[in-house]
C-alpha positions as CSV (number, residue, x, y, z in Angstrom):
1,M,71.4,-27.7,-6.4
2,A,71.6,-24.7,-8.7
3,N,68.4,-23.0,-9.8
4,S,69.7,-22.6,-13.3
5,L,72.4,-23.8,-15.7
6,N,74.2,-22.0,-18.5
7,K,76.4,-24.5,-20.3
8,A,77.3,-25.0,-23.9
9,M,79.1,-28.0,-25.4
10,L,80.2,-27.8,-29.0
11,I,82.4,-29.9,-31.3
12,G,83.2,-28.2,-34.6
13,H,85.9,-26.8,-36.9
14,L,87.5,-23.4,-36.7
15,G,86.2,-21.1,-39.5
16,D,89.1,-18.6,-39.1
17,E,92.3,-17.9,-37.3
18,V,92.2,-16.8,-33.6
19,K,92.0,-13.0,-33.5
20,M,93.8,-11.6,-30.4
21,H,93.4,-8.4,-28.5
22,Y,95.8,-7.4,-25.7
23,F,95.0,-5.0,-22.8
24,E,97.1,-3.1,-20.3
25,G,97.9,-5.2,-17.3
26,G,98.6,-8.3,-19.3
27,N,95.1,-9.5,-20.0
28,S,94.1,-10.8,-23.4
29,I,91.0,-12.0,-25.3
30,G,90.8,-14.2,-28.3
31,R,87.9,-14.6,-30.7
32,F,87.2,-17.1,-33.4
33,P,84.2,-18.8,-35.1
34,I,83.5,-22.5,-35.2
35,A,81.1,-24.4,-37.5
36,T,78.9,-27.3,-36.4
37,N,77.1,-29.4,-38.9
38,E,73.8,-31.3,-38.7
39,S,72.8,-33.9,-41.3
40,Y,69.4,-35.5,-42.0
41,T,67.6,-37.2,-44.8
42,N,64.6,-35.6,-46.4
43,K,61.9,-38.3,-46.0
44,K,60.0,-37.1,-49.2
45,T,63.0,-36.9,-51.6
46,G,65.6,-39.2,-49.8
47,E,68.1,-36.4,-50.3
48,K,70.8,-36.0,-47.5
49,I,70.8,-32.4,-46.3
50,T,73.5,-30.9,-44.2
51,T,73.1,-27.6,-42.4
52,T,75.9,-25.5,-40.8
53,E,75.6,-23.4,-37.7
54,W,78.2,-20.8,-36.8
55,H,79.2,-20.0,-33.2
56,N,81.3,-17.1,-32.0
57,I,83.9,-18.3,-29.4
58,V,85.6,-16.1,-26.8
59,V,88.6,-17.2,-24.8
60,H,90.5,-15.2,-22.2
61,N,94.1,-14.7,-21.0
62,K,96.2,-17.9,-21.0
63,L,93.6,-20.0,-22.8
64,A,93.5,-17.3,-25.5
65,E,97.3,-17.4,-25.9
66,I,97.3,-21.2,-26.1
67,C,94.6,-21.1,-28.8
68,E,96.5,-18.5,-30.8
69,K,99.6,-20.6,-30.7
70,Y,98.2,-24.0,-31.5
71,L,94.9,-23.6,-33.5
72,S,94.4,-22.8,-37.1
73,K,91.5,-22.5,-39.5
74,G,90.0,-26.0,-40.1
75,D,91.1,-27.5,-36.8
76,R,88.5,-29.6,-34.9
77,V,87.9,-28.7,-31.2
78,F,85.6,-29.6,-28.3
79,I,84.5,-26.5,-26.4
80,E,82.7,-26.2,-23.1
81,G,81.5,-22.8,-21.9
82,R,78.7,-20.3,-21.2
83,I,76.3,-18.6,-23.5
84,K,76.7,-14.8,-23.3
85,S,74.7,-12.1,-25.1
86,R,75.9,-8.5,-25.4
87,Q,74.9,-5.3,-27.1
88,W,76.6,-2.1,-28.2
89,E,75.8,0.9,-30.4
90,Q,77.7,1.5,-33.6
91,D,76.9,4.5,-35.9
92,G,73.6,5.1,-34.0
93,I,72.4,1.5,-34.5
94,K,72.1,-1.0,-31.7
95,R,74.0,-4.2,-32.4
96,Y,73.5,-7.6,-30.7
97,T,75.6,-10.8,-30.6
98,T,75.6,-14.1,-28.8
99,E,78.9,-15.7,-28.0
100,I,80.2,-18.8,-26.2
101,Q,82.7,-17.9,-23.5
102,A,85.0,-20.9,-23.4
103,V,85.9,-22.4,-20.0
104,D,87.4,-25.8,-21.2
105,M,88.6,-26.8,-24.5
106,T,90.0,-30.0,-26.1
107,F,92.0,-29.9,-29.3
108,L,90.7,-32.9,-31.2
109,T,92.7,-32.4,-34.4
110,T,95.1,-29.7,-35.4
111,K,97.0,-29.1,-38.6
112,K,100.2,-29.4,-36.5
113,D,99.0,-32.8,-35.3
114,L,98.3,-34.0,-38.8
115,N,101.8,-33.0,-39.8
116,K,103.2,-35.2,-37.0
117,S,100.9,-38.3,-37.1
118,Q,97.3,-39.2,-37.5
119,N,97.1,-41.0,-34.1
120,S,98.2,-38.2,-31.7
121,P,96.0,-37.8,-28.6
122,A,93.7,-34.9,-27.9
123,T,94.9,-32.1,-25.7
124,K,92.6,-30.6,-23.1
125,I,93.1,-27.0,-22.1
126,S,91.2,-25.2,-19.3
127,E,90.5,-21.5,-18.6
128,N,92.0,-22.0,-15.1
129,T,95.4,-22.7,-16.7
130,S,98.0,-20.8,-14.7
131,N,100.9,-19.0,-16.2
132,K,103.3,-21.3,-14.4
133,E,102.0,-24.5,-15.9
134,T,99.9,-25.1,-19.0
135,K,97.9,-28.1,-17.8
136,E,98.0,-29.7,-21.3
137,E,97.0,-33.3,-20.5
138,N,96.2,-36.1,-22.8
139,D,92.5,-36.8,-22.9
140,I,91.8,-40.4,-23.5
141,S,88.1,-40.1,-24.1
142,A,86.9,-40.5,-27.7
143,F,84.3,-38.3,-29.2
C-alpha cells in the first residue's frame, strides 16, 4: 500500500480554448482552465448561492493534441490527475501556481457532439495514449 496519494478528480466546463506549446523533439504541452460549481442554500435567508472554483489543467503530448482538436470553451469534461505546485521568478517577483496534471480525461459534452446529437456517448482519453492508436473508447458510466 502506498504511503501517500496525490489524486484529483474534477468535472467542470472549459473556461477557455486549449493553449498549446510545442517543443523540439516533438513534445507538447496544453493548458486550459476549467470551472467547477458548488451550490448551497443559505439557511438564514433561503437564498441559493453558487460559488465557482477555477482550476488550471495541464496535459502533455498526445493527450494535449487530442484536447486541442476536440475541446472548446464551454465543453464539459471529467479529469483525473495529480496536483502539482510550481514557482518561478518574473520581474524579480516570485510567482506561484497550483495545477492539475491530467492523466485521464473523459469528454462528457463537446460542442461538436451537440451539433451531431444530444445522446452521443462520452469519450475517454488517457495520457498513456500512443501515437499509433488514440484509445478513444465509449465510456458507458454516467456522471
